[in-house]
C-alpha positions as CSV (number, residue, x, y, z in Angstrom):
1,M,0.0,0.0,0.0
2,E,1.4,3.3,-1.1
3,I,0.8,6.2,1.3
4,N,1.6,9.8,0.8
5,F,2.4,10.5,4.5
6,Q,3.3,14.1,3.9
7,Q,0.1,14.9,2.1
8,I,-2.1,13.1,4.7
9,C,-0.4,15.0,7.6
10,S,-0.9,18.3,5.7
11,N,-4.6,17.6,5.1
12,I,-5.1,16.6,8.8
13,L,-3.5,19.8,10.1
14,R,-4.9,22.3,7.7
15,N,-7.9,23.4,9.8
16,L,-6.0,23.7,13.1
17,P,-5.8,27.2,14.7
18,Q,-2.5,28.8,13.9
19,R,-0.8,28.5,17.4
20,Q,-1.9,24.8,17.7
21,K,-0.7,24.1,14.2
22,E,2.7,25.7,14.8
23,V,3.2,23.7,18.0
24,I,2.4,20.4,16.2
25,L,4.7,21.3,13.3
26,R,7.6,22.1,15.6
27,R,7.0,19.2,18.1
28,F,7.0,16.7,15.2
29,G,9.7,18.3,13.1
30,F,7.7,19.0,9.9
31,V,9.5,20.9,7.2
32,A,6.8,23.5,7.2
33,A,8.1,24.6,10.6
34,G,11.5,25.4,9.1
35,S,13.4,22.5,10.6
36,E,13.2,18.7,10.5
37,E,14.3,18.4,14.2
38,R,11.6,17.7,16.7
39,E,11.6,20.5,19.3
40,T,11.1,20.2,23.0
41,L,8.2,21.7,25.0
42,E,10.7,24.0,26.7
43,A,12.3,25.3,23.5
44,I,8.9,26.1,22.0
45,G,7.7,27.7,25.2
46,K,10.7,29.9,25.3
47,D,9.9,31.3,21.9
48,F,6.3,31.8,22.7
49,G,7.0,33.3,26.1
50,I,4.9,30.6,27.9
51,T,5.7,27.7,30.2
52,R,6.5,24.2,28.9
53,E,3.3,23.0,30.6
54,R,1.2,25.5,28.6
55,V,2.8,24.2,25.4
56,R,1.9,20.7,26.5
57,Q,-1.7,21.8,27.0
58,I,-1.8,23.4,23.5
59,E,-0.5,20.1,22.0
60,K,-3.1,18.1,23.9
61,D,-5.9,20.5,22.7
62,A,-4.7,20.1,19.2
63,F,-4.8,16.3,19.3
64,L,-8.4,16.5,20.7
65,R,-9.4,18.8,17.8
66,L,-7.7,16.5,15.3
67,K,-9.5,13.3,16.4
68,P,-12.5,13.8,14.0
69,E,-10.1,14.3,11.1
70,T,-8.6,10.8,11.6
71,K,-11.9,9.2,10.6
72,K,-11.2,10.2,7.0
73,Y,-8.0,8.2,7.1
74,Q,-9.0,4.9,8.7
75,K,-7.3,2.9,5.9
76,V,-4.0,4.6,6.9
77,F,-4.4,3.9,10.6
78,N,-5.6,0.3,9.8
79,Y,-2.4,-0.1,7.8
80,L,-0.3,1.0,10.8
81,R,-2.1,-1.4,13.1
82,D,-1.8,-4.3,10.6
83,Y,1.9,-3.5,10.2
84,L,2.4,-3.8,14.0
85,K,0.2,-6.9,14.3
86,K,2.3,-8.8,11.7
87,R,5.3,-8.2,13.9
88,G,3.8,-9.6,17.0
89,G,2.3,-6.3,18.2
90,L,5.6,-4.8,19.1
91,I,8.5,-3.1,17.1
92,K,11.5,-1.0,17.7
93,E,10.8,2.7,16.9
94,E,13.8,3.2,14.7
95,I,12.7,0.2,12.5
96,I,9.0,1.2,12.0
97,L,10.0,4.8,11.2
98,Q,12.6,3.7,8.7
99,D,10.4,1.0,7.1
100,L,7.4,3.2,6.6
101,G,8.8,6.7,6.4
102,G,12.1,6.0,4.6
103,E,14.6,8.8,4.9
104,K,12.2,11.7,4.3
105,F,9.0,11.1,6.1
106,Q,9.8,9.5,9.4
107,N,8.5,12.5,11.3
108,Q,5.1,12.2,9.6
109,V,4.9,8.5,10.5
110,Y,5.8,9.3,14.1
111,F,3.0,11.9,14.2
112,L,0.4,9.5,12.8
113,L,1.4,6.8,15.3
114,N,0.9,9.3,18.1
115,L,-2.4,10.4,16.6
116,E,-3.7,6.8,16.1
117,G,-4.7,6.3,19.7
118,S,-4.6,2.6,20.3
119,I,-0.9,2.2,19.6
120,T,1.3,3.0,22.6
121,R,4.9,4.4,22.6
122,L,7.3,3.3,25.3
123,G,10.4,5.4,25.7
124,E,14.0,4.3,25.8
125,T,15.3,2.7,29.0
126,D,18.6,1.2,30.1
127,D,17.5,-2.2,28.8
128,F,15.3,-1.4,25.9
129,H,15.2,0.9,22.9
130,A,12.1,3.1,22.3
131,L,9.3,1.0,20.8
132,W,5.7,0.9,19.8
133,T,3.2,-1.8,21.0
134,N,-0.5,-2.5,20.6
135,D,-1.1,-3.4,24.2
136,Q,0.5,-4.0,27.6
137,K,0.0,-7.8,27.5
138,T,2.1,-8.0,24.4
139,W,4.8,-5.9,26.0
140,S,4.8,-8.1,29.1
141,F,5.0,-11.3,27.1
142,A,7.8,-9.8,25.0
143,Q,9.8,-8.9,28.1
144,K,9.4,-12.4,29.5
145,T,10.6,-13.8,26.2
146,I,13.6,-11.5,26.0
147,N,14.6,-12.2,29.6
148,S,14.3,-15.9,29.0
149,I,16.5,-15.8,25.9
150,N,19.0,-13.5,27.8
151,E,19.4,-16.2,30.5
152,K,19.7,-19.0,27.9
153,L,22.5,-17.1,26.1
154,K,24.3,-16.5,29.4
155,K,24.0,-20.2,30.2
156,T,25.2,-21.5,26.8
157,G,28.0,-18.9,26.7
158,K,27.9,-18.8,22.9
159,P,25.8,-17.2,20.1
160,L,22.8,-19.2,18.8
161,K,20.9,-19.4,15.5
162,L,17.5,-17.9,15.4
163,K,16.1,-21.4,14.8
164,E,17.6,-22.6,18.1
165,L,15.9,-19.7,19.9
166,V,12.5,-20.2,18.2
167,N,12.5,-23.9,19.2
168,S,12.3,-22.9,22.9
169,N,9.7,-20.1,22.3
170,P,6.1,-20.6,21.0
171,I,6.3,-17.7,18.5
172,N,7.4,-17.5,14.8
173,S,10.8,-16.3,13.8
174,K,9.7,-12.9,12.4
175,V,7.9,-12.0,15.7
176,L,10.9,-13.2,17.8
177,V,13.3,-11.0,15.8
178,S,10.9,-8.0,16.4
179,Y,11.1,-8.7,20.1
180,L,14.9,-9.2,20.2
181,E,15.5,-6.0,18.2
182,V,14.1,-3.8,21.1
183,S,16.6,-5.3,23.5
184,K,19.8,-3.4,24.3
185,K,21.4,-6.5,25.7
186,I,20.8,-9.0,22.8
187,Q,21.9,-8.4,19.2
188,G,22.2,-10.3,16.0
189,N,25.3,-10.4,13.7
190,R,25.7,-10.6,9.9
191,E,26.0,-14.4,10.1
192,G,22.5,-14.7,11.5
193,L,23.6,-15.5,15.0
194,W,22.2,-14.0,18.2
195,G,24.0,-13.3,21.4
196,L,24.8,-10.8,24.1
197,K,25.8,-7.4,22.7
198,D,29.1,-7.3,24.4
199,W,30.3,-10.6,23.0
200,P,33.0,-10.1,20.3
201,E,31.3,-12.7,18.1
202,I,28.2,-10.5,18.0
203,N,29.6,-6.9,18.2
204,P,33.3,-7.1,17.1
205,K,35.3,-4.0,17.7
206,R,38.9,-5.2,17.3
207,I,40.6,-6.6,14.2
208,K,41.2,-10.0,15.8
209,D,37.5,-10.3,16.7
210,K,36.5,-9.4,13.2
211,A,39.0,-11.9,11.8
212,Y,37.5,-14.6,14.1
213,L,34.1,-14.0,12.6
214,V,35.5,-14.2,9.1
215,F,36.9,-17.7,9.9
216,K,33.7,-18.8,11.5
217,K,31.8,-17.8,8.3
218,E,34.2,-19.2,5.8
219,Q,34.8,-22.4,7.8
220,K,38.3,-23.1,6.2
221,P,41.9,-22.0,6.6
222,L,42.7,-18.6,5.0
223,H,45.7,-16.6,4.1
224,F,46.0,-13.3,6.2
225,N,45.6,-11.4,2.9
226,Q,42.3,-13.1,2.3
227,V,41.2,-12.3,5.8
228,A,42.1,-8.6,5.4
229,G,40.1,-8.5,2.2
230,L,37.0,-9.7,4.1
231,I,37.4,-7.0,6.8
232,D,36.5,-3.4,6.0
233,S,39.5,-1.1,5.9
234,A,41.9,-3.7,7.4
235,L,45.6,-3.7,6.4
236,P,47.1,-7.2,5.7
237,Q,50.1,-6.7,8.0
238,T,47.8,-5.5,10.8
239,V,45.7,-8.6,10.4
240,H,48.8,-10.8,10.3
241,N,50.1,-9.3,13.5
242,E,46.8,-9.8,15.3
243,L,46.5,-13.4,14.2
244,I,50.0,-14.3,15.4
245,K,49.3,-12.9,18.9
246,D,45.9,-14.4,19.4
247,S,45.7,-18.0,20.7
248,R,42.4,-18.6,18.8
249,F,44.4,-18.8,15.6
250,V,47.0,-21.4,14.5
251,L,49.5,-20.8,11.7
252,V,49.0,-23.9,9.4
253,G,51.0,-22.8,6.3
254,R,52.9,-19.9,4.8
255,G,50.7,-17.0,6.0
256,I,47.7,-19.4,6.3
257,Y,45.8,-19.5,9.5
258,A,43.0,-21.7,10.9
259,L,41.0,-21.7,14.1
260,K,42.3,-23.7,17.0
261,E,38.8,-24.8,17.9
262,W,38.7,-26.8,14.6
263,G,41.3,-29.2,16.1
264,Y,44.5,-27.6,14.8
265,E,47.5,-28.0,17.1
266,E,49.9,-25.1,17.9
267,G,53.6,-25.2,17.0
268,M,56.0,-25.8,14.1
269,V,55.8,-28.8,11.8
270,K,58.3,-30.7,14.0
271,D,56.1,-30.1,17.1
272,V,53.0,-31.4,15.2
273,I,55.0,-34.6,14.3
274,A,56.1,-35.1,17.8
275,K,52.5,-34.8,19.1
276,I,51.3,-37.3,16.5
277,L,53.9,-39.8,17.6
278,K,53.3,-39.2,21.3
279,S,49.5,-39.6,20.7
280,A,50.0,-42.8,18.8
281,G,52.0,-44.3,21.6
282,K,54.0,-46.5,19.2
283,P,56.4,-46.1,16.2
284,L,54.7,-45.0,13.0
285,K,55.6,-45.4,9.3
286,K,56.5,-42.3,7.3
287,E,53.3,-42.5,5.3
288,E,51.2,-42.5,8.4
289,I,53.0,-39.5,9.9
290,L,52.7,-37.6,6.6
291,A,49.0,-38.1,6.3
292,K,48.3,-37.0,9.9
293,T,50.7,-34.0,9.6
294,L,48.9,-32.8,6.4
295,E,45.7,-32.8,8.4
296,Q,47.2,-30.2,10.6
297,R,49.5,-28.3,8.3
298,L,49.1,-26.9,4.7
299,V,52.7,-27.7,3.7
300,K,54.5,-29.7,1.0
301,E,55.4,-33.3,1.6
302,N,59.1,-32.6,1.4
303,T,58.7,-30.1,4.4
304,V,57.3,-33.0,6.5
305,F,60.0,-35.4,5.4
306,L,62.7,-32.8,6.0
307,N,61.5,-32.3,9.6
308,L,61.2,-36.1,10.1
309,S,64.8,-36.6,9.0
310,N,66.1,-34.3,11.8
311,K,67.8,-36.8,14.1
312,K,67.9,-34.3,16.9
313,Y,64.2,-34.9,17.3
314,F,63.2,-38.2,15.6
315,L,64.7,-41.7,15.2
316,R,64.1,-44.2,12.5
317,N,64.5,-47.9,13.3
318,S,65.6,-50.7,11.0
319,E,62.1,-51.5,9.9
320,G,61.5,-47.9,8.7
321,F,59.3,-46.8,11.7
322,Y,59.8,-43.5,13.4
323,T,59.7,-42.5,17.1
324,T,60.6,-39.3,18.9
325,R,64.2,-39.2,20.2
326,E,62.9,-38.9,23.8
327,A,61.1,-42.2,23.4
């Protein structure tokens, strides 16, 4: 449904007394008032030489006078109510204003939401963004849902997919997203995972955290140049330096890194071979050692054989089996 919000607001306001009209225009930041910034009661009162409470009364009287005008635009107000209903009866203010008003007419949408009557605005708090809801029961249910998910995330200690959150809540995914978006503690990332806002996997601020998300998304070892290319405005050498210092990453080839949590062992090729032999608890053939080493390192076969021939660390028996020198 295409709606000319600017024209509708202009039509609704046209018969208001001049002072009431000016207060509304300035309070809701209409261009006709000379500015797109919503003005405070105090600022308007100062210009008029009256108290902020008097300005509030003028605004209230204007809304009462406008009520009959709204009957002409029931299709518009029904559209606003239906929009909210489809999102579970609750939505973050920033989102509804952007979705319906775009870049130019957010103030007009904000005005119509205030004028509608049955839709309630709840202001920003320490835990929640400003939002609009169709009733108190919906808001109470949303809060319980958000708090439940917050506790679940704390308990699991890792981000979860939306599907995993929906499974534990009797609402559809679109509605759940609408609920979560009003929370200041929970946030989604580009990979579709939801977690606590201060988790680096959700809200990465440092290069190494952004790199970690790149690896989680790509699910394969990457050269540091590739990682830098997938991070906005990141210099390859900076990325390289961060990957070297962070224990989450393991150097598995020439400039190639992987995540330790994927099962990659730290250390040089000789260290990997030593761990393979120690884990086996018995001498191994060259081919076995090669295969297991190449699971851990992206290097040439000759590199493995060269390390294995180092008698300072490894010994070969008469049957061609290798052990560590300590063994």
